[in-house]
N, C-alpha and C positions, 0 to 999 in steps of 0.2 A: 337241313337243320343241324345233321351229326357235326359237319365241317364248321357250322358257325359255333356249336357249343365248343370246339376245338380252340377256336382262336378267341374265345371270351376271357383269355389270361389276360388282356390287356385291353379288353373292350367295356363300356359300361352299357352295353345294348340290353333291353329288357329282354327281348325277344318273346317266346310265347310262354316262357317259364314264370313271368311276372309282368304286369302292368303298371309298375308303380315308379319306374325311373323317369324323371322329367327331363332326360336328356334322350329318351328313345322318341325321336320326333318321326324317324322312318322306318319302315320295316324291312332293312337291308344292311349288308355287312359294312358298308362306308357310310359313316355317319359323320357329318362336321360339327362335332360339338361346339365349335367357336361360334355357329349361327346363333346357339342357345344363349352364349353369354356376350352379348353385346351393349348392355345396359344394366342398370341396376337391377330392375326387374328380372332379367336372366339370371345374373349373378345369384339373388336372392333363390330364386327356382332351382338353380342347380346345387346350392349348398344344401337345399332341405333333400334334394335327391341323394346328396352325398351322406347326410345323416340317416336317410332312410336304407342305405344299404347295410350300416351297422344295425339297425332295428330288425332287418330281414330274418326270418326264420332260420336261413341256412348261417347267419353270422352269432350275433348275440342276442337276438329272438330267441334261441334255443341251441342252436347246433353246435356252436363253439363252446359254449358253457357245459353242455352234456359230454362233449368229448374230453374235457379237461377233468370230469368226475368220474365217468365210468372207464376211463383208461386208469384210473388210481384204484385207492382201496377205500374209498367211501359209497360209492354207487355201482351198481350192477344192472344189467340189462335181465330182465326177467319177462320179457314179452316176446312178441313175435318179430321185431325189427333186427334183422340179422346183420345191418350194418354197424349197429352200437354192438351187438353181440361179437362182433371180430374184434373191435376195439377193448371190449370187455376181457378177451381172452388172448390178445396179442397175437392176432393171426389176420390183423387187417389187411386186405388186398388192395394193391394199386387201384384197382376198380372200384373200390368201396365208393358207395354213393354220396353218403355225408361228407366224407374226407374231400372229395372231389367238389361237392358243393360249397364248401367253406373256402377252398382255394378261388375258385370263380367269381363267389361273391366279395371276396376281399381285394381283388383285384379290378373289380368294378368299382368300390369305393375309391381304390388308388387313381383309376383313370378319371373320375369326376373331379377329384382333388387335382390331378395334374393340369385338368383343363381351365379350373379356376385359377392355377397359380400363374398358367401362360396368359390366360385372357385378361384378366383382372387389372393387372398394373395399365393396360393400355386404355381402360375404360375413361371417360371424359365427363360422365355425369354423376360420379361417386365422389363425395369429400374423402381425403387422404385418410381420415380416422375410420371411416367405413369401409375403405380399401383393406387398410391393415386387419381389421377385425375378421373381414371375409378370408384375406389370405393367411392370418394366423389360424382360423381354424382348419383350412385346406392342408396348410402343412402338419397340423396337429393330427388330423384324420389320416394323413399319409404316413406318419411317424408311427401312429398306433397300429395302424394296420401292417406296415413293414415289420413292426415288432412282433405282432400277433403270428404273422407268417413265418418269420424269422425263428422264433421259438417252436413254431409247430413243425416246420419241414427242415430247419438247417440245424438246430441244437443250441447248446450253451457253450460258449469258450471254455476250454480246460475239463470240459465234461463229456461231451459227445458232439461230433460233426466236424467239419472243417469247410463244407461248402454252404453258403447262404441261401438267397433267394433271387430270382431277376429282379432287378432294380430299376424298375420301369419309371422314368423321370418325365416322360412327356407324354402327352395325351394321344391316344390312338385313333387316326381319324381316316385311315384307309387300310386296307390289306397289302402289306408288303412285309420286307423282311424285320422290320421292327416288332411284328408281331411274334418274333420266334427268337426272344433274347435267351442268352445263357444264365447260368446261376453264377453270380458274386461270391466271392470268399465269405466265410461267415464272420470274419471280422470286419470286412467292407460292408456288410448288411448291418451289422450292429453301430457301425460308424453313420451309416445313413439315417439309421433310426435317431440317433444322438443328434445329427444336424438339423433333422426335421423338426424334433421337439424344441430344441432350442431356438430355432428361427421362430417357432410359433410363440414361443415364449417372449421373444423380442416384439413380436407384431401383436399379441393379444391384448384386449384392455383386462382391467382387473376385474369389472363385472360387465353384464349386459343390462337391458333395461328393466329385467324385473328379477326376483329371485328365482322363478322357474327356469328362464333361459340360461340365468347364471349357471345352474347346475346341468342342465340339459344340453348345453353347448360349451364348447371350450373357453376358458377363459386362463389367465395366468397362473391361477391356483391350480388348474386341471393339469397344464403342461409341467408345473413343479411336482405335482404328485406322481405323474406317469415318470418322471425323471427319477424320483425316489425310488420307483419300482426297477427301472432300467438298469441304474447302477448296481443294484443287487445282483442283476444276471451277468454284468461284467466285472463283478469284485472291485468295486471301486466305495468302499465303506465311507470314506469321508464325504463323498459327494452325496450319497445316500442321506447323510446325516444333514448337510448344508440344504438340500432341497427338502428335507422332510422338516427340518426346523422352520421354514418359510410357511409350509402349509399348516403346521400345528400351531404357529403364532398369528395365522391369519384369522381375524374374528370372524369369518363367514364360517368358518368350519369348527365344529366341536361332537365329541361323543353324545349321542342321545342317550338320554337316561334309560330309556326302554328298548331292549334289543328287539323285542317283537314289533314295536312300532316302526322301526326304521322300513320292514316290509309291508307293513299293514297301511302305513301312510304313504307321503310321498314327498320328495324335495326337501326333507328335514335337513338339520344342521349337520348330520352325519355324511350327507351326500355331497361328493366332489363331482362326480361325473355320473348322472343317470338317465337312462334313456326311457322316455315317458310313451307309455301304450293305453290305448282306449278301445272302445268298442267296434270301431272302424279300422283299428291298427293292433291286432292283437298279438300278445306274446304267447310263446308256444311252452313257456316253463311249467306252468302249471298244470297242462294237460299231461304232460310227460312224466312229472315228478309225481302227481297225485294219485292215489290208488282209485281202481276203476267203482269201489263201492262208494266214492265221494265224487263221481263224476269226472275223474280223469282218466287218461290211457292207461296209465299204471305200469308202463314199460321200465320205468328206471326206479328201482328200489334202494333202500340203503343196505351196503354190506353189513352182514349179521355181526362182523366182529366192531366195525364201527358203530352200530347202534350201541352195542354195550359200552364202548366208550363215551359216547353222548351221554347216555343215562347214568354213568357211573358215580356221579354227584348228584343227589337229588335236588341239590339248590342251584345247579346251573339251568338257566331259564331256557339256552339252547338247545337242551334235551329234552324240551316239552313241547318243542314246534316237529313233531312227529305223529304219524298216525298209523295203525296196524290194518292191514287187510286180512281178515280172518279166511278168506277163501284161498288167498295165494300163500298166507302164511308167512308175510315178511311186512316189514316196516318201511314207510314213505316219509319224506320231508314234507313238511306242510308250511315251508317258508315262502312259498308262492302260492296263496290262499286266496285270491280274489276271483269271485265267480265271474264268468265272462271272458277268463284269461287276459284282464286286463293289468296284471301285474308289472311294475317297472322292474328295470333290469339295471343294477348298479355294476358300473364298469370300474369306479374309483371310489372308495369311501375312506372316511378319516382313521376307521379303526386299522385299516391295511398299512396307512402312512405310519401309525405308531409302531405296529409291529415290524415295518421295514427299518424305522429308525432303532428299535430295540435290537434287531439282528446286527446292524451296523456298529451299534454301540458296543455290544459284546464282542465283536470281531476286532474292534480297536483297542479293547480292554477296559472299556467304562463298564463294567460288571453292574454297578449300582444302578447307573441310568438305564442300562439294559431292563433290569430289574424292575425299575420304575415304570416303564414303559408297558412291561408284561403285566404289571398287576392294575394298570389302567384299564385294561381290557378284562381280566379276570374280575375286578370288582363290579364293572359293569353286568356281568354276566351272573353276578351272585355269589361268586367263589372268594374264599379266603386268600389273602395274599400268598404268593409262593415265596419260599426262602431258599431257593435253591443255591449252591455255590458251584464256582467253578466254571471255567469256559464251556466245556463240552456240554455239562449240563444244563446250563443256562441256554444254550443254542437248542438243545433238545426240546427244553420246555418252551421257547419260542414258537419252534416247529410245530410242536404238538398243539399249541394255542392257534397257530394259523389253521390248521387242520380243523379243528371246530368252529371256531370263529368265521371263517371264511367258506364252509363246506357249502357246496351245492352252488357255488358262485363260479366254477371252473377254474379254481387255482390249484387244486391239490395236485395233479400229474405233473405241472410245469414246475412247482416248487419241489416236488421230490427229484425230478431231474436237475434242476439247477442247483441243489445242494448235494448232488451226487449220492442220492439216497435211494434211487429208484429200484436198483439192483438189489438192495438189500432190505427194502421195506416192502416192496411187491414180491412177496415169497408165500407159497402156499394160502394165498388169499382165498378164504373159504366163500362159495357161491352157492346160490339155492339152486341153479340150473346146472349141474355138472360138477366135477373134481374140483378140488382147490388149483388154484392159477399161479404160476411163477413166471415172472418175467425174467426170462434167460438170454435173450438176445440183446445185447448191447445197443445194436443199431437200431431196434425197435424204440429206443427212447424219443424217436422223432416219427412222425407220420411219412408215409409214401407219397411222392410227387404223384398226383392223379394220372392214370394209365393214359386217358385221353390226351393228356399234353405231352407225355413222354413219346406217345406214337406219331402225333403230329408234328413235334417240334424236335429236331434230330441234335439242337443244341443244349437240350436238357439232360443231365445226368440224374438217374434215379439214386434214393439213398441206398447206402450198401446193406442195409438190413431187409431190402425189398427186391433184390437182384436176383 
């Protein structure tokens, strides 16, 4: 099993760790996924399995979002789980379990997407429109996953990193040299992300059969929203504006009047891409973010400094979505509040797209337009309009709004890195358990390539900050 875990870089086997992957038809290291995708039924099942990888607790179901929060200045590890404590204090080891779990789960999603991309064009029982919808979703998920892997393990152009990730573009069907790929350059990795999302945009429909699937599975608007995010990372503000405009002008999407209702409800107009959870398919976010006195695990609390920012203005509705555990003496987010751990997870929502556009407008000199977008978010939160002036103050106001608006959704660490603020903002961050922490090693603005993969694949180079 140890050897199998090593080669899971490019395989979508479920193994004994999980029993949910529809492609896990045989308990062995060689699985011919093409056998599972020989008709519409198989393709549909494989697509469901692909989305299931995103929902898994090691990806968007918990781990990836917690990593983006706890490595920043909004959340802190106050429990007993050492793997998140390492991320919180910037001593993440290459053997870190949660880090390795994200890497493995993401590449499982990639492998299923690759299987669909290879198999679906040759199927004869599927109409072209259906083929395109399936292929578009496969390209979108591969693009999203490569994006997440690249920003986690590669870096951001011009800020940190030169190496990207292994760009695995073919399904793994047997144990051979294809299971031991090298890393592409950072530029090549972002170029592949862009190529995949643009291909998805070409193939995807504008809507699916109903509003739930339109928001829980990729459509053209989903791809456009992700492109608006991608182009922030690659410093292409005009393209950010272009794709953000298309999303904002799409009648399917609109800011919800109540911020709290985004999370207490489901599939509102706010939602562009939202993963659904239920009693038989639970999310781990509430358990980890909620205090133990309210039925959660209580491992991930709010940093004291950020809590002060959240409640600084009593009119800000976002500051009211917190709870104090008097035993531990810290505050927790209650953004994920549904009993039974059935909170949905928002990967893309319209508020982010407005903030994407605001940042890009500021960068291109349109400070009036940037302020208008910023104030749409502030007004919905119950705040007065900002009257800030000047380029840098406007950008700082937008970045601060992102910090609060998108808190506990996994954005903060990556936003700090891409805006080249991680080494200046993550300084003397006060913690409940231990002394203040400062990120001093520039190479730790990315996570380590998992040790198991480094050990088993001589072609993989470790990130500089972890050598």
